[in-house]
Residue frames as qw, qx, qy, qz and C-alpha x, y, z in Angstrom:
[[0.412, 0.587, 0.173, -0.675, 41.25, 26.59, 13.29],
 [0.298, 0.452, -0.650, -0.534, 42.63, 25.25, 10.01],
 [0.029, 0.031, 0.999, 0.001, 41.48, 21.74, 10.89],
 [0.336, 0.484, 0.597, -0.544, 37.96, 23.02, 11.45],
 [0.417, 0.600, -0.215, -0.648, 37.88, 24.59, 7.95],
 [0.176, 0.290, -0.889, -0.308, 39.15, 21.34, 6.43],
 [0.148, 0.225, 0.935, -0.230, 36.46, 19.31, 8.19],
 [0.398, 0.588, 0.319, -0.627, 33.74, 21.74, 7.10],
 [0.337, 0.535, -0.512, -0.581, 35.01, 21.58, 3.51],
 [0.063, 0.087, -0.987, -0.122, 34.94, 17.78, 3.56],
 [0.257, 0.401, 0.768, -0.428, 31.41, 17.80, 5.00],
 [0.410, 0.611, 0.011, -0.677, 30.21, 20.22, 2.33],
 [0.285, 0.396, -0.746, -0.454, 31.71, 18.09, -0.47],
 [0.041, 0.089, 0.991, -0.087, 30.15, 14.94, 0.99],
 [0.331, 0.516, 0.548, -0.569, 26.75, 16.63, 1.32],
 [0.386, 0.573, -0.289, -0.663, 26.95, 17.95, -2.22],
 [0.179, 0.235, -0.913, -0.283, 27.81, 14.48, -3.51],
 [0.183, 0.260, 0.893, -0.319, 24.94, 12.95, -1.57],
 [0.402, 0.592, 0.313, -0.625, 22.39, 15.39, -3.01],
 [0.334, 0.495, -0.565, -0.570, 23.71, 14.91, -6.57],
 [0.085, 0.059, -0.990, -0.096, 23.35, 11.13, -6.23],
 [0.258, 0.409, 0.735, -0.476, 19.88, 11.49, -4.67],
 [0.411, 0.584, -0.045, -0.698, 18.79, 13.71, -7.59],
 [0.273, 0.336, -0.797, -0.421, 20.05, 11.12, -10.09],
 [0.050, 0.152, 0.975, -0.156, 18.05, 8.40, -8.32],
 [0.334, 0.517, 0.469, -0.633, 14.91, 10.55, -8.34],
 [0.378, 0.486, -0.411, -0.673, 15.23, 10.91, -12.13],
 [0.233, 0.145, -0.934, -0.228, 15.05, 7.11, -12.44],
 [0.291, 0.193, 0.773, -0.530, 11.92, 6.73, -10.31],
 [0.097, -0.352, -0.761, -0.535, 8.76, 5.59, -12.09],
 [0.219, 0.114, 0.380, -0.891, 6.22, 8.16, -10.97],
 [0.253, 0.418, 0.872, -0.021, 2.63, 6.86, -11.15],
 [0.049, -0.341, -0.442, -0.828, 0.12, 8.45, -13.47],
 [0.397, -0.161, 0.243, -0.870, -2.99, 10.15, -12.14],
 [0.812, -0.057, -0.355, -0.459, -5.05, 7.08, -13.09],
 [0.672, 0.062, -0.684, 0.278, -2.67, 4.72, -11.24],
 [0.054, 0.169, -0.536, 0.826, -2.76, 6.99, -8.18],
 [0.605, -0.140, 0.035, -0.783, -6.56, 7.03, -8.12],
 [0.833, -0.011, -0.514, -0.205, -6.70, 3.25, -8.51],
 [0.517, 0.089, -0.687, 0.502, -4.23, 2.65, -5.68],
 [0.174, -0.169, 0.389, -0.889, -6.00, 5.16, -3.44],
 [0.734, -0.129, -0.204, -0.634, -9.34, 3.45, -4.09],
 [0.771, -0.001, -0.632, 0.075, -7.91, 0.06, -3.16],
 [0.282, 0.124, -0.619, 0.723, -6.45, 1.45, 0.06],
 [0.389, -0.165, 0.199, -0.884, -9.70, 3.17, 1.07],
 [0.813, -0.102, -0.368, -0.439, -11.77, 0.03, 0.39],
 [0.677, 0.028, -0.668, 0.307, -9.37, -2.13, 2.42],
 [0.048, 0.159, -0.501, 0.849, -9.40, 0.38, 5.28],
 [0.603, -0.170, -0.034, -0.779, -13.21, 0.34, 5.25],
 [0.843, -0.068, -0.504, -0.178, -13.36, -3.48, 5.35],
 [0.522, 0.077, -0.652, 0.545, -10.79, -3.71, 8.13],
 [0.175, -0.198, 0.337, -0.904, -12.59, -1.02, 10.13],
 [0.745, -0.166, -0.185, -0.619, -15.90, -2.85, 9.78],
 [0.786, 0.000, -0.609, 0.104, -14.27, -6.15, 10.78],
 [0.317, 0.117, -0.595, 0.729, -12.66, -4.61, 13.86],
 [0.417, -0.214, 0.147, -0.871, -15.94, -2.91, 14.82],
 [0.832, -0.127, -0.386, -0.377, -17.72, -6.28, 14.55],
 [0.679, 0.025, -0.631, 0.376, -15.07, -8.02, 16.67],
 [0.054, 0.194, -0.442, 0.874, -15.12, -5.20, 19.22],
 [0.610, -0.220, -0.053, -0.759, -18.91, -5.34, 19.45],
 [0.853, -0.090, -0.495, -0.138, -18.84, -9.12, 19.88],
 [0.538, 0.072, -0.614, 0.573, -16.15, -9.04, 22.56],
 [0.183, -0.250, 0.290, -0.906, -17.95, -6.25, 24.40],
 [0.765, -0.209, -0.196, -0.577, -21.17, -8.28, 24.44],
 [0.812, -0.017, -0.570, 0.126, -19.29, -11.41, 25.58],
 [0.321, 0.146, -0.559, 0.751, -17.55, -9.59, 28.44],
 [0.409, -0.247, 0.139, -0.867, -20.78, -7.92, 29.51],
 [0.838, -0.161, -0.375, -0.363, -22.49, -11.31, 29.54],
 [0.690, 0.029, -0.610, 0.388, -19.71, -12.79, 31.69],
 [0.149, 0.141, -0.454, 0.867, -19.77, -9.90, 34.16],
 [0.512, -0.261, -0.065, -0.816, -23.57, -9.74, 34.48]]
């Protein structure tokens, strides 16, 4: 039973150390401003739109080609 308490104590100390270090790292993070977040979100949405349109075009073309081969 004593060994179990020792192992739990070690685990608690290790976990506490981990969370302290993680908190210190989070303090060093450069958090984006609202303007930077909006700009990055806009870029992502525009790229997603272009990729979706490209894939729709390719899908439409391949569907037509396969239908032509099977007809």
